[in-house]
C-alpha positions in Angstrom: 51.7 33.8 -60.1 55.6 34.3 -60.6 56.7 34.1 -57.0 56.2 35.0 -53.3 58.0 34.9 -50.2 57.6 33.8 -47.2 57.7 36.2 -44.1 57.9 35.7 -40.2 54.2 36.2 -39.6 53.1 33.0 -42.0 54.9 30.8 -39.7 54.3 32.2 -36.4 50.8 32.2 -36.4 50.2 29.9 -39.3 49.0 32.9 -41.6 50.5 31.5 -44.9 48.7 30.1 -47.7 50.1 30.5 -51.5 48.4 29.5 -54.6 49.5 29.6 -58.4 46.2 31.4 -59.8 44.1 34.1 -59.0 41.7 36.9 -60.3 41.4 39.9 -58.6 40.0 43.4 -59.7 41.9 45.4 -61.6 41.5 48.3 -59.1 43.0 46.5 -56.5 46.4 45.8 -58.6 49.4 48.6 -58.8 51.5 48.5 -61.6 55.1 47.5 -61.1 57.5 48.6 -64.1 59.0 45.4 -65.6 62.8 46.6 -65.3 62.3 45.5 -61.2 64.2 42.2 -60.8 61.9 39.4 -59.7 63.4 39.1 -56.2 62.8 42.7 -55.4 59.4 42.7 -56.9 58.6 39.7 -55.0 59.8 40.9 -51.6 58.2 44.6 -52.2 55.1 45.1 -50.5 55.9 44.1 -47.0 59.2 44.6 -45.2 60.7 47.7 -48.1 57.2 49.4 -47.7 57.6 48.9 -43.6 61.0 49.6 -43.5 60.2 53.5 -45.3 57.3 54.3 -43.5 59.0 54.1 -39.9 62.2 55.9 -41.1 60.0 58.6 -42.4 56.6 58.8 -40.3 57.5 59.0 -36.6 60.7 61.4 -36.6 61.6 64.3 -38.6 64.6 63.1 -39.2 67.2 64.7 -41.5 70.4 64.2 -43.3 73.1 63.1 -40.2 70.8 62.1 -38.2 71.0 58.6 -36.6 68.7 55.5 -35.8 69.2 52.3 -34.1 67.4 48.7 -35.0 67.6 45.4 -33.6 67.0 41.9 -36.0 68.6 44.4 -38.6 69.5 40.8 -40.7 66.4 40.2 -41.3 64.4 41.7 -44.6 62.8 44.8 -42.9 66.5 45.2 -41.3 68.2 44.9 -44.5 65.9 47.4 -46.0 66.1 50.1 -43.1 69.8 50.0 -43.6 69.4 50.6 -47.6 66.8 53.2 -47.4 68.1 55.0 -43.7 71.6 55.9 -46.2 69.6 56.6 -49.5 68.1 59.5 -47.1 71.4 59.8 -45.3 70.6 58.7 -42.2 73.5 56.5 -40.1 72.8 53.6 -38.9 73.6 51.2 -35.9 72.5 47.6 -36.2 72.1 45.3 -33.9 72.2 41.4 -34.4 72.3 37.6 -32.6 75.9 36.6 -32.2 76.6 33.7 -34.1 79.7 31.6 -35.7 79.8 34.0 -38.6 79.1 37.3 -37.0 82.1 38.8 -39.3 80.8 37.7 -42.5 77.2 39.4 -41.3 78.9 42.3 -40.5 80.3 42.7 -44.0 77.5 41.9 -45.6 75.6 44.5 -43.7 78.4 47.3 -44.0 77.9 46.7 -48.0 74.2 47.7 -47.7 75.4 50.7 -45.7 75.5 49.7 -42.3 77.6 52.1 -40.0 77.9 49.8 -36.8 77.2 46.6 -36.4 77.2 45.3 -33.1 75.9 41.9 -31.3 73.1 41.9 -28.3 76.1 41.0 -25.9 78.1 44.4 -26.9 75.5 46.6 -26.9 75.4 46.0 -22.9 78.6 46.8 -22.3 79.2 50.1 -20.4 82.0 50.8 -23.1 79.8 50.6 -26.1 78.8 54.4 -25.3 82.9 55.2 -26.4 82.7 53.0 -28.9 79.4 54.6 -30.8 81.0 58.3 -30.2 81.2 59.1 -33.2 77.9 58.8 -34.0 75.0 61.4 -32.8 72.5 59.8 -30.4 69.7 57.7 -32.1 66.6 59.6 -32.3 64.3 56.8 -33.8 64.9 53.1 -32.3 62.8 50.3 -34.4 62.3 47.0 -32.8 61.4 43.7 -33.7 62.5 41.8 -30.8 61.4 42.7 -27.2 62.4 41.2 -24.3 66.0 42.7 -22.4 66.9 43.9 -26.7 64.2 46.2 -26.6 65.2 47.4 -23.6 68.9 47.9 -24.7 67.5 50.1 -27.5 65.6 52.4 -25.3 68.6 52.8 -23.5 70.3 54.5 -26.3 67.7 56.8 -27.5 68.4 60.9 -27.3 66.4 62.5 -25.0 63.1 62.9 -26.6 63.5 59.9 -29.0 61.2 57.2 -30.3 61.4 53.6 -30.3 58.7 51.9 -33.2 57.9 48.4 -32.6 57.0 46.7 -35.3 57.7 42.4 -34.1 58.0 40.6 -31.3 60.6 37.4 -31.9 61.4 37.4 -28.4 58.3 36.5 -27.6 59.0 38.8 -24.0 57.3 42.2 -23.2 58.7 45.2 -24.0 60.1 46.8 -21.0 60.7 50.9 -20.7 61.7 51.8 -16.7 60.0 55.0 -15.5 63.3 56.8 -15.4 63.5 56.6 -19.2 60.1 57.9 -19.8 60.3 60.3 -17.3 63.7 62.0 -17.7 64.5 61.2 -21.1 60.9 61.6 -22.0 61.1 58.8 -24.5 58.0 57.6 -27.1 57.3 54.2 -27.3 54.6 53.7 -30.6 53.6 50.5 -32.4 53.7 49.8 -36.6 51.7 47.5 -38.6 51.7 47.8 -42.3 48.2 46.4 -42.7 46.4 48.6 -40.5 48.4 51.5 -42.1 47.0 50.6 -45.2 43.4 50.0 -44.3 43.7 53.9 -42.2 44.7 55.1 -46.0 42.7 53.1 -47.7 39.3 54.0 -48.5 36.6 51.5 -50.5 35.5 48.3 -50.4 37.8 45.8 -48.4 37.8 41.8 -49.9 39.4 38.9 -48.6 42.9 38.1 -50.4 46.0 35.5 -50.5 49.8 36.2 -50.1 52.2 38.8 -52.0 52.4 38.0 -55.3 53.9 38.7 -58.7 52.0 37.9 -62.2 53.6 36.2 -64.6 54.1 39.4 -67.0 56.0 40.7 -64.5 53.7 44.0 -65.2 51.4 44.1 -62.7 52.1 43.7 -58.8 49.2 42.8 -56.5 49.8 43.4 -52.8 47.8 40.8 -50.8 48.1 39.4 -46.9 47.3 36.2 -44.8 44.4 35.3 -43.3 42.1 37.7 -42.1 43.7 40.4 -43.9 41.8 42.6 -46.1 42.9 43.8 -49.4 41.4 47.5 -50.8 42.0 49.1 -53.5 45.2 51.3 -52.7 45.2 54.9 -52.4 47.4 57.2 -54.1 50.1 57.2 -51.4 50.5 53.3 -51.2 51.1 53.6 -55.6 53.5 56.6 -54.2 55.5 54.4 -51.8 55.9 51.6 -54.3 57.1 53.7 -56.9 59.2 55.6 -54.8 60.8 52.4 -53.6 61.3 51.0 -57.4 63.1 54.3 -57.8 65.5 53.4 -55.3 65.7 50.3 -56.6 66.7 51.6 -60.2 69.7 53.5 -58.6 70.7 50.5 -56.8 70.0 51.9 -53.4 67.9 49.1 -52.3 68.3 45.3 -53.3 66.2 42.6 -52.0 68.0 40.4 -49.4 69.4 37.4 -50.0 66.9 35.5 -51.7 66.7 31.7 -52.0 64.2 30.5 -54.7 62.2 27.3 -54.2 59.5 25.7 -56.2 56.3 25.9 -54.8 55.8 22.0 -54.9 59.1 21.8 -52.2 57.0 24.0 -50.2 57.7 22.0 -47.0 61.7 22.4 -47.6 61.2 26.2 -47.8 59.3 26.5 -44.2 61.6 24.3 -42.9 64.7 26.5 -44.2 62.5 29.6 -42.9 62.4 28.3 -38.7 66.1 27.3 -39.1 67.9 30.0 -36.6 70.5 32.7 -37.9 69.2 31.9 -41.4 68.8 35.6 -43.3 67.8 34.1 -46.6 64.7 34.7 -47.6 62.7 31.7 -49.0 60.8 32.7 -52.1 58.6 30.3 -53.3 58.5 30.0 -57.1 55.1 29.2 -59.3 
């Protein structure tokens, strides 16, 4: 195995395990072309897949439509920005305020973000005027919960959908009665592991975290703890190849990564828990 990322779920629930070698049946592997860069291949199976599925599965969005999301500098958030831009969608991206907010704003806009605003700014009444050049979002992507998710709901267009795929604030999603009755908003959830189970027939087997073989010609989508790996379906293979095509065209790049040797895993884990860190830690074997 050549490289594996550290994802938030590995830290939040102590799910992560990593290995340098593994034996798999050929049927559970999906080939990844050799021209895909290592950071992109190592991070391909979770964040970009999650971003793509949420953008296409919940609302029938058309070019020019708008998506709003929080945790926009996360791995999923950066993938959402790029994939949305490739699909002709516009994005409003909410992030936490921080000392280098201008630098972060520029980086996300370079990825294709239309607007980058802070959690504090989105709560201001004048924000509606600031965003008047954008159509009301039909889709909101929530990875935070609490007040942040409430603000996403408040900006959704009538009949819109908010998809929750994480809860970084460890606070419940609160939707007012008025938003549900008078705007007819829909609340949904997404978990990529469940999507794969729902779209994958055949045997299940225990598996470790995402890895890439040293030869660079085979990709193994695996998962932590009690998740399971099973033969990928044509839908999942098509998803991987679609993302690979975006990578080739320069429309999807890996998030900022720090490659850390496996023997220095403690340093990588510590870095992953630091606030306002946008660089994903990748353990190299």
